[in-house]
mmCIF file as gemmi writes it, N, C-alpha and C atoms, coordinates in Angstrom:
data_model
loop_
_atom_site.group_PDB
_atom_site.id
_atom_site.type_symbol
_atom_site.label_atom_id
_atom_site.label_alt_id
_atom_site.label_comp_id
_atom_site.label_asym_id
_atom_site.label_entity_id
_atom_site.label_seq_id
_atom_site.pdbx_PDB_ins_code
_atom_site.Cartn_x
_atom_site.Cartn_y
_atom_site.Cartn_z
_atom_site.occupancy
_atom_site.B_iso_or_equiv
_atom_site.pdbx_formal_charge
_atom_site.auth_seq_id
_atom_site.auth_asym_id
_atom_site.pdbx_PDB_model_num
ATOM 1 N N . MET Axp A 1 ? -9.566 -16.276 -29.741 1 0 ? 1 A 1
ATOM 2 C CA . MET Axp A 1 ? -10.277 -16.97 -30.822 1 0 ? 1 A 1
ATOM 3 C C . MET Axp A 1 ? -9.68 -18.368 -31.026 1 0 ? 1 A 1
ATOM 4 N N . PRO Axp A 2 ? -10.536 -19.373 -31.171 1 0 ? 2 A 1
ATOM 5 C CA . PRO Axp A 2 ? -10.009 -20.706 -31.469 1 0 ? 2 A 1
ATOM 6 C C . PRO Axp A 2 ? -9.534 -20.785 -32.914 1 0 ? 2 A 1
ATOM 7 N N . LYS Axp A 3 ? -8.704 -21.773 -33.151 1 0 ? 3 A 1
ATOM 8 C CA . LYS Axp A 3 ? -8.223 -21.977 -34.513 1 0 ? 3 A 1
ATOM 9 C C . LYS Axp A 3 ? -9.351 -22.542 -35.377 1 0 ? 3 A 1
ATOM 10 N N . ILE Axp A 4 ? -9.274 -22.272 -36.668 1 0 ? 4 A 1
ATOM 11 C CA . ILE Axp A 4 ? -10.272 -22.773 -37.609 1 0 ? 4 A 1
ATOM 12 C C . ILE Axp A 4 ? -9.905 -24.206 -37.974 1 0 ? 4 A 1
ATOM 13 N N . LYS Axp A 5 ? -10.902 -25.075 -37.984 1 0 ? 5 A 1
ATOM 14 C CA . LYS Axp A 5 ? -10.649 -26.462 -38.361 1 0 ? 5 A 1
ATOM 15 C C . LYS Axp A 5 ? -10.528 -26.576 -39.875 1 0 ? 5 A 1
ATOM 16 N N . THR Axp A 6 ? -9.586 -27.406 -40.321 1 0 ? 6 A 1
ATOM 17 C CA . THR Axp A 6 ? -9.444 -27.719 -41.736 1 0 ? 6 A 1
ATOM 18 C C . THR Axp A 6 ? -10.487 -28.757 -42.115 1 0 ? 6 A 1
ATOM 19 N N . ASN Axp A 7 ? -11.141 -28.56 -43.235 1 0 ? 7 A 1
ATOM 20 C CA . ASN Axp A 7 ? -12.07 -29.561 -43.758 1 0 ? 7 A 1
ATOM 21 C C . ASN Axp A 7 ? -11.247 -30.73 -44.287 1 0 ? 7 A 1
ATOM 22 N N . ARG Axp A 8 ? -11.388 -31.889 -43.659 1 0 ? 8 A 1
ATOM 23 C CA . ARG Axp A 8 ? -10.507 -33.017 -43.969 1 0 ? 8 A 1
ATOM 24 C C . ARG Axp A 8 ? -10.787 -33.616 -45.349 1 0 ? 8 A 1
ATOM 25 N N . SER Axp A 9 ? -12.027 -33.591 -45.807 1 0 ? 9 A 1
ATOM 26 C CA . SER Axp A 9 ? -12.301 -34.124 -47.138 1 0 ? 9 A 1
ATOM 27 C C . SER Axp A 9 ? -11.683 -33.242 -48.212 1 0 ? 9 A 1
ATOM 28 N N . ALA Axp A 10 ? -11.681 -31.926 -47.978 1 0 ? 10 A 1
ATOM 29 C CA . ALA Axp A 10 ? -11.047 -31.018 -48.944 1 0 ? 10 A 1
ATOM 30 C C . ALA Axp A 10 ? -9.53 -31.15 -48.896 1 0 ? 10 A 1
ATOM 31 N N . ALA Axp A 11 ? -8.974 -31.414 -47.711 1 0 ? 11 A 1
ATOM 32 C CA . ALA Axp A 11 ? -7.523 -31.549 -47.577 1 0 ? 11 A 1
ATOM 33 C C . ALA Axp A 11 ? -7.005 -32.751 -48.349 1 0 ? 11 A 1
ATOM 34 N N . LYS Axp A 12 ? -7.838 -33.787 -48.496 1 0 ? 12 A 1
ATOM 35 C CA . LYS Axp A 12 ? -7.42 -34.97 -49.247 1 0 ? 12 A 1
ATOM 36 C C . LYS Axp A 12 ? -7.547 -34.763 -50.755 1 0 ? 12 A 1
ATOM 37 N N . ARG Axp A 13 ? -8.355 -33.806 -51.177 1 0 ? 13 A 1
ATOM 38 C CA . ARG Axp A 13 ? -8.591 -33.583 -52.608 1 0 ? 13 A 1
ATOM 39 C C . ARG Axp A 13 ? -7.745 -32.47 -53.198 1 0 ? 13 A 1
ATOM 40 N N . PHE Axp A 14 ? -7.35 -31.489 -52.401 1 0 ? 14 A 1
ATOM 41 C CA . PHE Axp A 14 ? -6.662 -30.303 -52.906 1 0 ? 14 A 1
ATOM 42 C C . PHE Axp A 14 ? -5.343 -30.094 -52.185 1 0 ? 14 A 1
ATOM 43 N N . LYS Axp A 15 ? -4.366 -29.513 -52.918 1 0 ? 15 A 1
ATOM 44 C CA . LYS Axp A 15 ? -3.079 -29.141 -52.328 1 0 ? 15 A 1
ATOM 45 C C . LYS Axp A 15 ? -2.758 -27.718 -52.778 1 0 ? 15 A 1
ATOM 46 N N . LYS Axp A 16 ? -2.148 -26.956 -51.885 1 0 ? 16 A 1
ATOM 47 C CA . LYS Axp A 16 ? -1.759 -25.594 -52.241 1 0 ? 16 A 1
ATOM 48 C C . LYS Axp A 16 ? -0.354 -25.605 -52.841 1 0 ? 16 A 1
ATOM 49 N N . THR Axp A 17 ? -0.149 -24.803 -53.88 1 0 ? 17 A 1
ATOM 50 C CA . THR Axp A 17 ? 1.166 -24.68 -54.497 1 0 ? 17 A 1
ATOM 51 C C . THR Axp A 17 ? 1.961 -23.607 -53.754 1 0 ? 17 A 1
ATOM 52 N N . GLY Axp A 18 ? 3.199 -23.451 -54.133 1 0 ? 18 A 1
ATOM 53 C CA . GLY Axp A 18 ? 4.042 -22.453 -53.492 1 0 ? 18 A 1
ATOM 54 C C . GLY Axp A 18 ? 3.565 -21.035 -53.723 1 0 ? 18 A 1
ATOM 55 N N . SER Axp A 19 ? 2.926 -20.798 -54.876 1 0 ? 19 A 1
ATOM 56 C CA . SER Axp A 19 ? 2.439 -19.457 -55.18 1 0 ? 19 A 1
ATOM 57 C C . SER Axp A 19 ? 1.037 -19.204 -54.635 1 0 ? 19 A 1
ATOM 58 N N . GLY Axp A 20 ? 0.458 -20.215 -53.949 1 0 ? 20 A 1
ATOM 59 C CA . GLY Axp A 20 ? -0.849 -20.014 -53.335 1 0 ? 20 A 1
ATOM 60 C C . GLY Axp A 20 ? -2.022 -20.508 -54.164 1 0 ? 20 A 1
ATOM 61 N N . GLN Axp A 21 ? -1.749 -21.023 -55.367 1 0 ? 21 A 1
ATOM 62 C CA . GLN Axp A 21 ? -2.84 -21.58 -56.157 1 0 ? 21 A 1
ATOM 63 C C . GLN Axp A 21 ? -3.191 -22.968 -55.617 1 0 ? 21 A 1
ATOM 64 N N . ILE Axp A 22 ? -4.304 -23.527 -56.064 1 0 ? 22 A 1
ATOM 65 C CA . ILE Axp A 22 ? -4.763 -24.802 -55.543 1 0 ? 22 A 1
ATOM 66 C C . ILE Axp A 22 ? -4.782 -25.831 -56.664 1 0 ? 22 A 1
ATOM 67 N N . LYS Axp A 23 ? -4.113 -26.969 -56.411 1 0 ? 23 A 1
ATOM 68 C CA . LYS Axp A 23 ? -4.069 -28.054 -57.378 1 0 ? 23 A 1
ATOM 69 C C . LYS Axp A 23 ? -5.208 -29.019 -57.118 1 0 ? 23 A 1
ATOM 70 N N . ARG Axp A 24 ? -5.692 -29.66 -58.198 1 0 ? 24 A 1
ATOM 71 C CA . ARG Axp A 24 ? -6.716 -30.691 -58.069 1 0 ? 24 A 1
ATOM 72 C C . ARG Axp A 24 ? -6.468 -31.765 -59.118 1 0 ? 24 A 1
ATOM 73 N N . ALA Axp A 25 ? -7.071 -32.925 -58.91 1 0 ? 25 A 1
ATOM 74 C CA . ALA Axp A 25 ? -7.005 -33.995 -59.902 1 0 ? 25 A 1
ATOM 75 C C . ALA Axp A 25 ? -8.173 -33.833 -60.876 1 0 ? 25 A 1
ATOM 76 N N . LYS Axp A 26 ? -7.995 -34.351 -62.075 1 0 ? 26 A 1
ATOM 77 C CA . LYS Axp A 26 ? -9.069 -34.281 -63.06 1 0 ? 26 A 1
ATOM 78 C C . LYS Axp A 26 ? -10.1 -35.371 -62.799 1 0 ? 26 A 1
ATOM 79 N N . ALA Axp A 27 ? -11.342 -35.08 -63.129 1 0 ? 27 A 1
ATOM 80 C CA . ALA Axp A 27 ? -12.44 -36.021 -62.898 1 0 ? 27 A 1
ATOM 81 C C . ALA Axp A 27 ? -12.567 -36.988 -64.073 1 0 ? 27 A 1
ATOM 82 N N . GLY Axp A 28 ? -13.192 -38.12 -63.816 1 0 ? 28 A 1
ATOM 83 C CA . GLY Axp A 28 ? -13.555 -39.038 -64.888 1 0 ? 28 A 1
ATOM 84 C C . GLY Axp A 28 ? -12.574 -40.154 -65.144 1 0 ? 28 A 1
ATOM 85 N N . LYS Axp A 29 ? -11.737 -40.51 -64.165 1 0 ? 29 A 1
ATOM 86 C CA . LYS Axp A 29 ? -10.742 -41.547 -64.405 1 0 ? 29 A 1
ATOM 87 C C . LYS Axp A 29 ? -11.006 -42.822 -63.607 1 0 ? 29 A 1
ATOM 88 N N . ASN Axp A 30 ? -12.01 -42.842 -62.747 1 0 ? 30 A 1
ATOM 89 C CA . ASN Axp A 30 ? -12.196 -43.995 -61.864 1 0 ? 30 A 1
ATOM 90 C C . ASN Axp A 30 ? -12.878 -45.18 -62.548 1 0 ? 30 A 1
ATOM 91 N N . HIS Axp A 31 ? -13.943 -44.946 -63.292 1 0 ? 31 A 1
ATOM 92 C CA . HIS Axp A 31 ? -14.607 -46.055 -63.963 1 0 ? 31 A 1
ATOM 93 C C . HIS Axp A 31 ? -15.226 -45.536 -65.254 1 0 ? 31 A 1
ATOM 94 N N . PHE Axp A 32 ? -15.767 -46.447 -66.045 1 0 ? 32 A 1
ATOM 95 C CA . PHE Axp A 32 ? -16.248 -46.172 -67.408 1 0 ? 32 A 1
ATOM 96 C C . PHE Axp A 32 ? -15.106 -45.696 -68.308 1 0 ? 32 A 1
ATOM 97 N N . THR Axp A 33 ? -13.921 -46.247 -68.104 1 0 ? 33 A 1
ATOM 98 C CA . THR Axp A 33 ? -12.785 -45.83 -68.928 1 0 ? 33 A 1
ATOM 99 C C . THR Axp A 33 ? -12.623 -46.714 -70.164 1 0 ? 33 A 1
ATOM 100 N N . GLY Axp A 34 ? -13.386 -47.792 -70.256 1 0 ? 34 A 1
ATOM 101 C CA . GLY Axp A 34 ? -13.256 -48.673 -71.415 1 0 ? 34 A 1
ATOM 102 C C . GLY Axp A 34 ? -13.688 -48.018 -72.703 1 0 ? 34 A 1
ATOM 103 N N . LYS Axp A 35 ? -14.632 -47.106 -72.623 1 0 ? 35 A 1
ATOM 104 C CA . LYS Axp A 35 ? -15.125 -46.434 -73.826 1 0 ? 35 A 1
ATOM 105 C C . LYS Axp A 35 ? -14.323 -45.187 -74.168 1 0 ? 35 A 1
ATOM 106 N N . LYS Axp A 36 ? -13.394 -44.802 -73.298 1 0 ? 36 A 1
ATOM 107 C CA . LYS Axp A 36 ? -12.588 -43.605 -73.55 1 0 ? 36 A 1
ATOM 108 C C . LYS Axp A 36 ? -11.307 -43.989 -74.279 1 0 ? 36 A 1
ATOM 109 N N . ALA Axp A 37 ? -10.804 -43.073 -75.063 1 0 ? 37 A 1
ATOM 110 C CA . ALA Axp A 37 ? -9.568 -43.31 -75.8 1 0 ? 37 A 1
ATOM 111 C C . ALA Axp A 37 ? -8.387 -43.306 -74.832 1 0 ? 37 A 1
ATOM 112 N N . SER Axp A 38 ? -7.324 -44.027 -75.195 1 0 ? 38 A 1
ATOM 113 C CA . SER Axp A 38 ? -6.134 -44.087 -74.353 1 0 ? 38 A 1
ATOM 114 C C . SER Axp A 38 ? -5.537 -42.706 -74.146 1 0 ? 38 A 1
ATOM 115 N N . LYS Axp A 39 ? -5.612 -41.88 -75.188 1 0 ? 39 A 1
ATOM 116 C CA . LYS Axp A 39 ? -5.051 -40.53 -75.096 1 0 ? 39 A 1
ATOM 117 C C . LYS Axp A 39 ? -5.802 -39.701 -74.065 1 0 ? 39 A 1
ATOM 118 N N . SER Axp A 40 ? -7.116 -39.828 -74.011 1 0 ? 40 A 1
ATOM 119 C CA . SER Axp A 40 ? -7.869 -39.045 -73.043 1 0 ? 40 A 1
ATOM 120 C C . SER Axp A 40 ? -7.623 -39.532 -71.622 1 0 ? 40 A 1
ATOM 121 N N . ILE Axp A 41 ? -7.43 -40.837 -71.43 1 0 ? 41 A 1
ATOM 122 C CA . ILE Axp A 41 ? -7.12 -41.362 -70.095 1 0 ? 41 A 1
ATOM 123 C C . ILE Axp A 41 ? -5.734 -40.894 -69.659 1 0 ? 41 A 1
ATOM 124 N N . ARG Axp A 42 ? -4.801 -40.842 -70.607 1 0 ? 42 A 1
ATOM 125 C CA . ARG Axp A 42 ? -3.461 -40.325 -70.286 1 0 ? 42 A 1
ATOM 126 C C . ARG Axp A 42 ? -3.544 -38.872 -69.849 1 0 ? 42 A 1
ATOM 127 N N . ASN Axp A 43 ? -4.379 -38.088 -70.526 1 0 ? 43 A 1
ATOM 128 C CA . ASN Axp A 43 ? -4.501 -36.673 -70.181 1 0 ? 43 A 1
ATOM 129 C C . ASN Axp A 43 ? -5.16 -36.468 -68.822 1 0 ? 43 A 1
ATOM 130 N N . LEU Axp A 44 ? -5.934 -37.437 -68.357 1 0 ? 44 A 1
ATOM 131 C CA . LEU Axp A 44 ? -6.563 -37.324 -67.041 1 0 ? 44 A 1
ATOM 132 C C . LEU Axp A 44 ? -5.574 -37.54 -65.9 1 0 ? 44 A 1
ATOM 133 N N . ARG Axp A 45 ? -4.391 -38.111 -66.203 1 0 ? 45 A 1
ATOM 134 C CA . ARG Axp A 45 ? -3.402 -38.343 -65.143 1 0 ? 45 A 1
ATOM 135 C C . ARG Axp A 45 ? -2.82 -37.042 -64.604 1 0 ? 45 A 1
ATOM 136 N N . GLN Axp A 46 ? -2.612 -36.071 -65.469 1 0 ? 46 A 1
ATOM 137 C CA . GLN Axp A 46 ? -2.029 -34.813 -65.021 1 0 ? 46 A 1
ATOM 138 C C . GLN Axp A 46 ? -3.036 -34.038 -64.194 1 0 ? 46 A 1
ATOM 139 N N . GLY Axp A 47 ? -2.544 -33.391 -63.159 1 0 ? 47 A 1
ATOM 140 C CA . GLY Axp A 47 ? -3.404 -32.529 -62.368 1 0 ? 47 A 1
ATOM 141 C C . GLY Axp A 47 ? -3.614 -31.201 -63.062 1 0 ? 47 A 1
ATOM 142 N N . THR Axp A 48 ? -4.469 -30.393 -62.489 1 0 ? 48 A 1
ATOM 143 C CA . THR Axp A 48 ? -4.718 -29.062 -63.027 1 0 ? 48 A 1
ATOM 144 C C . THR Axp A 48 ? -5.024 -28.13 -61.867 1 0 ? 48 A 1
ATOM 145 N N . LEU Axp A 49 ? -5.2 -26.86 -62.16 1 0 ? 49 A 1
ATOM 146 C CA . LEU Axp A 49 ? -5.462 -25.876 -61.118 1 0 ? 49 A 1
ATOM 147 C C . LEU Axp A 49 ? -6.958 -25.616 -60.994 1 0 ? 49 A 1
ATOM 148 N N . VAL Axp A 50 ? -7.373 -25.273 -59.785 1 0 ? 50 A 1
ATOM 149 C CA . VAL Axp A 50 ? -8.766 -24.936 -59.524 1 0 ? 50 A 1
ATOM 150 C C . VAL Axp A 50 ? -9.063 -23.586 -60.17 1 0 ? 50 A 1
ATOM 151 N N . SER Axp A 51 ? -10.259 -23.42 -60.696 1 0 ? 51 A 1
ATOM 152 C CA . SER Axp A 51 ? -10.621 -22.159 -61.349 1 0 ? 51 A 1
ATOM 153 C C . SER Axp A 51 ? -10.682 -21.038 -60.321 1 0 ? 51 A 1
ATOM 154 N N . SER Axp A 52 ? -10.49 -19.829 -60.786 1 0 ? 52 A 1
ATOM 155 C CA . SER Axp A 52 ? -10.466 -18.676 -59.878 1 0 ? 52 A 1
ATOM 156 C C . SER Axp A 52 ? -11.822 -18.446 -59.223 1 0 ? 52 A 1
ATOM 157 N N . ALA Axp A 53 ? -12.927 -18.891 -59.873 1 0 ? 53 A 1
ATOM 158 C CA . ALA Axp A 53 ? -14.25 -18.734 -59.288 1 0 ? 53 A 1
ATOM 159 C C . ALA Axp A 53 ? -14.427 -19.609 -58.053 1 0 ? 53 A 1
ATOM 160 N N . ASP Axp A 54 ? -13.809 -20.785 -58.045 1 0 ? 54 A 1
ATOM 161 C CA . ASP Axp A 54 ? -13.951 -21.711 -56.916 1 0 ? 54 A 1
ATOM 162 C C . ASP Axp A 54 ? -12.857 -21.541 -55.867 1 0 ? 54 A 1
ATOM 163 N N . GLU Axp A 55 ? -11.804 -20.799 -56.201 1 0 ? 55 A 1
ATOM 164 C CA . GLU Axp A 55 ? -10.639 -20.725 -55.322 1 0 ? 55 A 1
ATOM 165 C C . GLU Axp A 55 ? -10.978 -20.138 -53.955 1 0 ? 55 A 1
ATOM 166 N N . SER Axp A 56 ? -11.831 -19.113 -53.913 1 0 ? 56 A 1
ATOM 167 C CA . SER Axp A 56 ? -12.136 -18.476 -52.64 1 0 ? 56 A 1
ATOM 168 C C . SER Axp A 56 ? -12.902 -19.425 -51.728 1 0 ? 56 A 1
ATOM 169 N N . ARG Axp A 57 ? -13.791 -20.248 -52.296 1 0 ? 57 A 1
ATOM 170 C CA . ARG Axp A 57 ? -14.543 -21.197 -51.473 1 0 ? 57 A 1
ATOM 171 C C . ARG Axp A 57 ? -13.639 -22.27 -50.888 1 0 ? 57 A 1
ATOM 172 N N . ILE Axp A 58 ? -12.679 -22.755 -51.684 1 0 ? 58 A 1
ATOM 173 C CA . ILE Axp A 58 ? -11.791 -23.811 -51.212 1 0 ? 58 A 1
ATOM 174 C C . ILE Axp A 58 ? -10.8 -23.259 -50.203 1 0 ? 58 A 1
ATOM 175 N N . ASN Axp A 59 ? -10.401 -22.005 -50.363 1 0 ? 59 A 1
ATOM 176 C CA . ASN Axp A 59 ? -9.493 -21.396 -49.382 1 0 ? 59 A 1
ATOM 177 C C . ASN Axp A 59 ? -10.116 -21.321 -47.998 1 0 ? 59 A 1
ATOM 178 N N . LYS Axp A 60 ? -11.441 -21.2 -47.922 1 0 ? 60 A 1
ATOM 179 C CA . LYS Axp A 60 ? -12.109 -21.202 -46.618 1 0 ? 60 A 1
ATOM 180 C C . LYS Axp A 60 ? -12.07 -22.589 -45.982 1 0 ? 60 A 1
ATOM 181 N N . LEU Axp A 61 ? -12.081 -23.629 -46.813 1 0 ? 61 A 1
ATOM 182 C CA . LEU Axp A 61 ? -12.017 -25 -46.3 1 0 ? 61 A 1
ATOM 183 C C . LEU Axp A 61 ? -10.602 -25.377 -45.868 1 0 ? 61 A 1
ATOM 184 N N . LEU Axp A 62 ? -9.59 -24.741 -46.477 1 0 ? 62 A 1
ATOM 185 C CA . LEU Axp A 62 ? -8.185 -25.042 -46.191 1 0 ? 62 A 1
ATOM 186 C C . LEU Axp A 62 ? -7.496 -23.799 -45.638 1 0 ? 62 A 1
ATOM 187 N N . PRO Axp A 63 ? -7.72 -23.453 -44.37 1 0 ? 63 A 1
ATOM 188 C CA . PRO Axp A 63 ? -7.173 -22.202 -43.87 1 0 ? 63 A 1
ATOM 189 C C . PRO Axp A 63 ? -5.668 -22.213 -43.656 1 0 ? 63 A 1
ATOM 190 N N . TYR Axp A 64 ? -5.053 -23.408 -43.468 1 0 ? 64 A 1
ATOM 191 C CA . TYR Axp A 64 ? -3.621 -23.436 -43.128 1 0 ? 64 A 1
ATOM 192 C C . TYR Axp A 64 ? -2.808 -24.159 -44.163 1 0 ? 64 A 1
């Protein structure tokens, strides 16, 4: 069997943690930030974990 190819666009967006969970960046920080409060923009800097409903789909894109 050949090896499974990693989806390169997903590899740039997601990282696996040591426990096997998947980290992602929060959405909404690239533009239209002038109308958002400074506190909400600060909160967008921290990453978060992918929901358990989406985790199985992303694991197929990132096999290794």
